[in-house]
KOLLOMI-57032 format. One line per field, with one value per residue: x negated, y negated, z negated of N, C-alpha, C in turn; residue number from 1. Coordinates in steps of 0.1 Angstrom, whole numbers, plus 5000, padded with zeros to 4 digits. Last residue first. Layout:
N
n_east <- (X/...)
n_north <- (Y/...)
n_up <- (Z/...)
ca_east <- (X/...)
ca_north <- (Y/...)
ca_up <- (Z/...)
c_east <- (X/...)
c_north <- (Y/...)
c_up <- (Z/...)
num <- (NUM/...)
end
This chain:
224
n_east <- (1256/1259/1286/1291/1260/1240/1230/1241/1257/1267/1269/1283/1309/1316/1317/1337/1359/1360/1366/1391/1406/1404/1419/1444/1450/1454/1463/1473/1490/1504/1485/1484/1509/1505/1485/1497/1533/1559/1590/1607/1634/1659/1670/1677/1669/1644/1631/1636/1621/1595/1596/1599/1575/1556/1567/1579/1592/1606/1628/1639/1656/1680/1696/1726/1747/1776/1796/1806/1790/1765/1768/1774/1750/1732/1744/1740/1712/1707/1720/1706/1682/1689/1713/1712/1698/1678/1660/1672/1668/1641/1635/1648/1664/1672/1673/1683/1678/1694/1725/1751/1771/1771/1748/1757/1778/1762/1746/1765/1773/1751/1728/1706/1684/1663/1672/1677/1659/1663/1654/1675/1695/1713/1730/1713/1714/1741/1741/1721/1732/1753/1738/1726/1746/1753/1725/1702/1675/1658/1629/1625/1602/1584/1579/1563/1559/1547/1555/1583/1591/1587/1605/1629/1630/1633/1658/1673/1670/1683/1709/1714/1693/1668/1637/1619/1619/1593/1584/1572/1562/1558/1539/1530/1504/1490/1473/1456/1469/1488/1472/1465/1490/1495/1474/1481/1506/1497/1464/1461/1466/1477/1500/1518/1527/1542/1562/1575/1565/1560/1552/1540/1540/1537/1510/1496/1462/1436/1436/1455/1446/1424/1437/1453/1434/1423/1446/1475/1501/1523/1534/1536/1560/1570/1599/1608)
n_north <- (8059/8033/8027/8021/8008/8005/7995/8021/8042/8040/8013/8004/8015/8002/7975/7976/7983/7961/7941/7949/7945/7917/7909/7920/7905/7879/7873/7859/7859/7835/7816/7814/7802/7778/7767/7764/7762/7777/7787/7818/7838/7849/7858/7874/7869/7878/7855/7837/7848/7843/7814/7809/7820/7802/7767/7749/7744/7737/7761/7788/7793/7816/7815/7817/7830/7841/7858/7853/7868/7857/7831/7836/7847/7826/7807/7819/7819/7791/7785/7800/7786/7760/7746/7712/7691/7682/7702/7721/7708/7709/7736/7741/7730/7751/7750/7772/7778/7772/7756/7752/7743/7762/7753/7729/7737/7751/7732/7716/7735/7740/7713/7702/7702/7693/7706/7730/7736/7750/7752/7742/7743/7724/7729/7722/7694/7689/7699/7682/7657/7659/7664/7639/7622/7634/7656/7674/7666/7689/7701/7722/7747/7764/7786/7767/7731/7707/7686/7691/7690/7663/7651/7662/7650/7623/7624/7633/7611/7591/7600/7600/7580/7580/7597/7616/7653/7677/7710/7743/7771/7806/7828/7837/7826/7820/7789/7771/7756/7744/7726/7709/7699/7684/7664/7652/7640/7621/7615/7613/7614/7634/7624/7626/7653/7652/7634/7646/7681/7716/7750/7778/7814/7836/7850/7869/7856/7850/7834/7815/7801/7787/7773/7757/7742/7727/7712/7704/7704/7728/7756/7786/7812/7845/7865/7895)
n_up <- (2395/2402/2403/2376/2362/2333/2309/2288/2283/2256/2251/2273/2267/2244/2253/2272/2257/2240/2259/2267/2243/2240/2263/2256/2234/2243/2277/2308/2329/2327/2331/2359/2364/2350/2366/2391/2387/2407/2418/2425/2437/2431/2398/2377/2352/2350/2361/2341/2321/2332/2331/2304/2295/2304/2306/2322/2355/2381/2399/2419/2444/2454/2486/2506/2517/2500/2489/2465/2448/2453/2443/2417/2407/2411/2394/2369/2368/2368/2344/2325/2326/2317/2300/2287/2276/2291/2291/2308/2332/2333/2335/2361/2386/2414/2446/2471/2506/2528/2529/2536/2521/2501/2488/2478/2461/2442/2431/2417/2399/2383/2382/2393/2420/2435/2469/2492/2520/2553/2586/2614/2633/2636/2616/2595/2597/2589/2563/2551/2553/2535/2512/2509/2503/2478/2469/2465/2488/2508/2523/2549/2555/2579/2596/2622/2620/2615/2632/2636/2610/2604/2622/2612/2587/2593/2604/2582/2564/2579/2577/2549/2529/2517/2525/2520/2520/2511/2520/2518/2535/2533/2554/2578/2579/2546/2536/2549/2568/2552/2538/2560/2565/2543/2545/2569/2562/2542/2532/2495/2468/2452/2442/2463/2462/2438/2445/2468/2466/2477/2476/2494/2492/2477/2459/2440/2435/2446/2468/2464/2442/2454/2474/2457/2444/2465/2474/2458/2457/2442/2432/2449/2444/2441/2442/2425)
ca_east <- (1256/1246/1279/1296/1274/1244/1234/1233/1250/1265/1263/1269/1302/1314/1307/1324/1355/1358/1354/1380/1405/1397/1405/1438/1448/1441/1467/1465/1481/1512/1489/1473/1506/1515/1482/1486/1519/1552/1578/1604/1621/1651/1667/1680/1682/1654/1631/1642/1635/1600/1594/1610/1587/1557/1560/1569/1589/1605/1616/1639/1641/1675/1688/1715/1734/1768/1789/1813/1805/1768/1764/1784/1763/1729/1743/1754/1719/1702/1724/1720/1682/1684/1706/1718/1709/1689/1656/1670/1682/1648/1631/1651/1653/1676/1663/1688/1673/1687/1711/1742/1767/1783/1749/1746/1781/1773/1740/1757/1783/1756/1740/1706/1697/1667/1663/1684/1659/1665/1654/1664/1687/1701/1735/1716/1701/1736/1750/1719/1720/1756/1747/1718/1739/1763/1733/1716/1682/1668/1636/1626/1615/1586/1581/1568/1563/1544/1542/1574/1592/1579/1591/1625/1629/1621/1647/1673/1665/1668/1703/1714/1705/1680/1648/1619/1621/1606/1581/1583/1558/1567/1543/1544/1515/1492/1483/1451/1457/1492/1479/1455/1484/1504/1475/1468/1505/1508/1474/1456/1462/1464/1489/1512/1519/1530/1553/1568/1575/1556/1562/1537/1541/1545/1519/1506/1476/1438/1426/1457/1457/1422/1427/1459/1443/1415/1440/1460/1495/1511/1540/1528/1554/1564/1588/1609)
ca_north <- (8073/8037/8029/8033/8006/8012/7985/8009/8042/8053/8022/8001/8019/8016/7979/7972/7992/7974/7940/7949/7958/7926/7905/7924/7919/7882/7878/7859/7870/7848/7819/7820/7815/7788/7770/7774/7756/7775/7780/7806/7832/7855/7848/7879/7864/7886/7868/7835/7848/7857/7821/7805/7826/7815/7779/7744/7753/7730/7752/7781/7790/7807/7822/7809/7835/7830/7862/7846/7871/7871/7834/7830/7855/7839/7805/7816/7831/7799/7778/7804/7800/7762/7759/7724/7697/7673/7689/7724/7711/7696/7728/7749/7725/7745/7749/7762/7779/7786/7756/7760/7734/7761/7767/7729/7728/7758/7743/7710/7729/7751/7719/7703/7707/7685/7704/7720/7739/7739/7759/7739/7755/7723/7730/7736/7701/7686/7704/7697/7660/7656/7675/7651/7620/7633/7644/7677/7665/7678/7699/7708/7744/7752/7788/7779/7743/7718/7687/7690/7703/7673/7648/7664/7665/7628/7620/7641/7625/7590/7598/7613/7582/7581/7588/7605/7640/7670/7696/7734/7757/7794/7823/7841/7821/7828/7800/7780/7763/7754/7736/7717/7707/7695/7673/7659/7652/7630/7613/7616/7602/7637/7626/7613/7648/7661/7631/7633/7671/7702/7739/7766/7801/7838/7839/7873/7858/7858/7844/7824/7810/7796/7782/7766/7751/7736/7722/7704/7700/7719/7742/7777/7802/7834/7859/7881)
ca_up <- (2392/2399/2416/2382/2367/2345/2320/2290/2296/2262/2241/2272/2279/2244/2243/2276/2268/2235/2251/2276/2249/2230/2261/2268/2232/2236/2264/2296/2328/2327/2317/2352/2370/2345/2352/2390/2388/2394/2422/2416/2438/2442/2408/2391/2356/2344/2368/2354/2320/2330/2344/2313/2291/2310/2300/2312/2344/2369/2398/2406/2443/2443/2476/2499/2521/2505/2501/2476/2448/2456/2457/2426/2407/2417/2409/2374/2368/2379/2356/2328/2330/2330/2300/2294/2268/2290/2284/2293/2327/2333/2323/2349/2378/2401/2436/2462/2492/2527/2524/2545/2532/2510/2494/2487/2472/2450/2438/2428/2408/2392/2378/2378/2415/2424/2457/2485/2506/2543/2574/2604/2630/2645/2629/2597/2599/2603/2573/2552/2561/2549/2517/2512/2516/2488/2467/2464/2475/2508/2510/2545/2549/2572/2582/2617/2627/2606/2628/2648/2617/2597/2623/2626/2588/2586/2612/2594/2561/2576/2590/2557/2537/2509/2528/2510/2526/2509/2518/2515/2531/2533/2541/2574/2588/2558/2534/2539/2572/2562/2531/2553/2575/2546/2534/2568/2572/2540/2542/2509/2474/2459/2433/2460/2473/2440/2434/2469/2465/2473/2475/2486/2499/2490/2462/2450/2431/2434/2467/2476/2441/2443/2478/2467/2436/2458/2483/2456/2470/2442/2432/2441/2452/2434/2449/2427)
c_east <- (1255/1245/1265/1289/1278/1258/1239/1239/1242/1256/1260/1262/1287/1306/1305/1313/1341/1353/1350/1367/1393/1396/1398/1423/1442/1439/1455/1471/1474/1503/1497/1476/1494/1512/1492/1484/1509/1538/1571/1591/1620/1637/1657/1677/1687/1668/1642/1642/1642/1615/1599/1609/1599/1570/1563/1562/1578/1604/1617/1626/1640/1660/1683/1709/1723/1753/1782/1805/1812/1783/1767/1781/1773/1742/1741/1754/1734/1710/1720/1725/1696/1685/1702/1710/1716/1701/1668/1668/1681/1662/1638/1648/1654/1664/1668/1678/1680/1683/1706/1728/1757/1780/1760/1745/1770/1776/1750/1751/1775/1766/1744/1719/1696/1681/1669/1677/1666/1665/1654/1665/1674/1691/1724/1722/1704/1723/1745/1728/1718/1744/1751/1727/1731/1756/1744/1724/1697/1675/1645/1635/1615/1600/1580/1568/1568/1549/1538/1559/1583/1580/1583/1610/1625/1619/1634/1661/1664/1663/1688/1707/1703/1693/1660/1631/1621/1607/1593/1578/1570/1559/1550/1548/1529/1504/1486/1460/1452/1481/1483/1461/1472/1497/1483/1468/1492/1506/1484/1467/1455/1458/1476/1500/1511/1521/1540/1559/1568/1568/1555/1549/1538/1546/1525/1516/1485/1452/1428/1447/1458/1434/1425/1450/1449/1423/1431/1454/1480/1508/1529/1533/1546/1557/1583/1597)
c_north <- (8081/8052/8033/8036/8019/8008/7992/8000/8030/8053/8036/8009/8017/8021/7994/7976/7989/7983/7953/7948/7959/7940/7915/7921/7926/7897/7882/7865/7871/7860/7832/7824/7822/7802/7780/7777/7767/7768/7774/7800/7821/7850/7854/7869/7868/7882/7878/7847/7845/7857/7836/7812/7822/7822/7792/7755/7746/7739/7745/7773/7781/7806/7811/7818/7828/7835/7850/7848/7864/7874/7848/7832/7849/7848/7818/7814/7830/7812/7786/7797/7804/7776/7763/7736/7709/7680/7680/7710/7713/7697/7715/7740/7730/7742/7742/7762/7768/7789/7770/7761/7741/7753/7767/7743/7729/7750/7750/7721/7723/7745/7730/7708/7709/7689/7694/7718/7727/7744/7749/7749/7752/7734/7729/7738/7716/7693/7701/7703/7675/7660/7672/7662/7632/7631/7644/7665/7668/7677/7687/7708/7730/7750/7775/7780/7755/7731/7700/7692/7703/7686/7659/7662/7669/7643/7624/7637/7633/7604/7598/7611/7594/7584/7590/7595/7629/7656/7688/7720/7748/7782/7809/7836/7825/7823/7807/7792/7773/7762/7747/7728/7715/7705/7686/7669/7659/7643/7625/7614/7604/7625/7628/7614/7635/7656/7639/7630/7657/7693/7726/7756/7790/7824/7841/7861/7861/7863/7854/7836/7820/7806/7792/7777/7761/7746/7732/7715/7699/7715/7732/7763/7792/7825/7847/7876)
c_up <- (2405/2397/2414/2395/2374/2349/2333/2301/2298/2275/2247/2261/2278/2256/2242/2266/2272/2245/2245/2269/2258/2235/2252/2267/2245/2234/2256/2284/2315/2326/2317/2337/2362/2351/2347/2375/2387/2397/2409/2421/2428/2441/2418/2402/2370/2349/2363/2363/2333/2329/2343/2326/2300/2307/2307/2305/2335/2357/2384/2405/2430/2445/2466/2488/2513/2507/2508/2489/2460/2457/2462/2440/2417/2418/2416/2389/2373/2380/2368/2341/2334/2335/2314/2292/2275/2284/2282/2286/2312/2328/2322/2336/2364/2393/2423/2450/2484/2512/2523/2540/2541/2523/2504/2495/2483/2462/2447/2437/2420/2402/2388/2373/2400/2420/2447/2471/2499/2529/2562/2593/2622/2642/2640/2611/2602/2606/2587/2562/2562/2558/2532/2517/2519/2502/2478/2460/2475/2494/2510/2532/2544/2567/2573/2601/2619/2612/2622/2644/2629/2604/2616/2628/2602/2588/2606/2603/2573/2573/2589/2570/2546/2516/2519/2513/2515/2516/2519/2513/2530/2529/2542/2560/2584/2566/2547/2537/2562/2567/2541/2545/2569/2556/2536/2556/2571/2549/2541/2519/2487/2466/2440/2451/2470/2451/2435/2458/2466/2471/2471/2487/2489/2497/2476/2453/2442/2431/2456/2475/2452/2441/2467/2471/2445/2450/2475/2464/2469/2456/2431/2443/2443/2445/2441/2434)
num <- (224/223/222/221/220/219/218/217/216/215/214/213/212/211/210/209/208/207/206/205/204/203/202/201/200/199/198/197/196/195/194/193/192/191/190/189/188/187/186/185/184/183/182/181/180/179/178/177/176/175/174/173/172/171/170/169/168/167/166/165/164/163/162/161/160/159/158/157/156/155/154/153/152/151/150/149/148/147/146/145/144/143/142/141/140/139/138/137/136/135/134/133/132/131/130/129/128/127/126/125/124/123/122/121/120/119/118/117/116/115/114/113/112/111/110/109/108/107/106/105/104/103/102/101/100/99/98/97/96/95/94/93/92/91/90/89/88/87/86/85/84/83/82/81/80/79/78/77/76/75/74/73/72/71/70/69/68/67/66/65/64/63/62/61/60/59/58/57/56/55/54/53/52/51/50/49/48/47/46/45/44/43/42/41/40/39/38/37/36/35/34/33/32/31/30/29/28/27/26/25/24/23/22/21/20/19/18/17/16/15/14/13/12/11/10/9/8/7/6/5/4/3/2/1)
end
């Protein structure tokens, strides 16, 4: 499974790029607005940090298909290679997805909260479909099952769309989405860091350190 970082914070992206196996960055209007910086300057800074072959996802704000298409064109002109335009899985969004795919855009269908929405988006040509796992759970559904159902139906009907699962509140959800067969997930830096944390790992390292110092003092392996 591929992991993407869900943020527009440049410091967080630099941190993650240096330490974790991230395959790109996803943003949305809420995430971008929190930075209180110029929209395109922010995205260009992100592009300068992540590698050229890594994905950058950014979302339209227009509500009508024609506006979505114009915004997508502007973003593609500014951001170029490996840019995925995020289009909401609405009636207008589906219209925009079909038109954008005819123009060879890379598209992510976002704000997906049901398998039926995801199926229509995939049939319209979306490259990625982004089910909102925790939001589905919060409203009485099953976000993991939704992603698993979409993975199954894409495979059975030979649809090329892949899952980009989103909206996580804990590490269990992320691991469960990996077990579901989802192609990718986008997570916060905090969740990515929490996936590594465990008190037993900490105590193991403390024991190793104590035993080493008892035998060799402050020597390091390179000192031998």
